[in-house]
N, C-alpha and C positions, 0 to 999 in steps of 0.2 A: 566564524564557524557556524553560528546560528543561521545566518543568511544563506549559507551554502546548504545547510540541512533543510531549511525551508524550501529552497529551490528544488532540491532533490525530492522532497516530500510531494511537491506539486507534480512530479512526474508520475505519481501513482494515480490509478483510477480512484474516484472518490470513495467507493466502498472499500477498496484496499487500504486507503489512507485511514479510514475510520477504524478498520480492524487493527492496523498497526498502532493507532492512537489508544484504542481501548486496552490492548494488551501491553504495549510498551510504556505508555504514559499513565494510564489510569490504573494499571496493575491487575486488570481482569485476567482470569484464566482464558485460554483459547475457547474452551467449551462455553463459558459464560458470554464471551464476546460473540461467538457464533450464534447463540440463542438471541441476543439483542439484534443482530443483523439478519436473522432469518436464514442462516446457513447451517449446513450439517457440520459437525465437529471436524470431520475429515476434510471437507472442502475448505474450512477455515484454516486448518493447519497448512494445507497446500498453498493457499493464497498468502498466508503470513510468511511462509518460507520464501515464496517467489518475490513477494514485496520487499522483504529484507535483502534478498539478493540484488534486486533492482536498486535499492537505496545504496548498497555497498558499491555497486558498479558505477553508479552515477557519481558518488562522492570520490571514488578512486580515479575517475576519469576514463575508465575502460569502456564506458558506454556514453555516447553523447546525449545531452539533454534534448528532448523533443520540443518542438515549438508548442506553446500552450494551446494553440488552435487544434493541433493534432490530438490533444488529450480531451477535448470537449465534445468529440463526436459521440454519437450514441451507438455506433457500430461496435458490436461485440460486447455490449453492456451487460448481457446476461451470462457472461463467462464466470 
C-alpha cells in the first residue's frame, strides 16, 4: 500500500505534494502551510482539495497514472 501511495503522490506537482505533506503528514493548518508555501489561504484550500481528489482517483484506479516525464515539465507551473 505504501508503494502505491508513493506512486500516487508522485503524480502531484511538487508544490501540491508539499502542501499535502505539510497538512496531512506534518499536521499544519491549511493557513500555516499556505504561508510557508507563499500561497493565499483560499488558493491553498483549493489546491489541497484538488490534490486529495487526484490522489483518491489514482489510488482507486479511476484516473491512469501519468508518465513521470509528463510531470516534470514547467508548463503550467504557476497554477
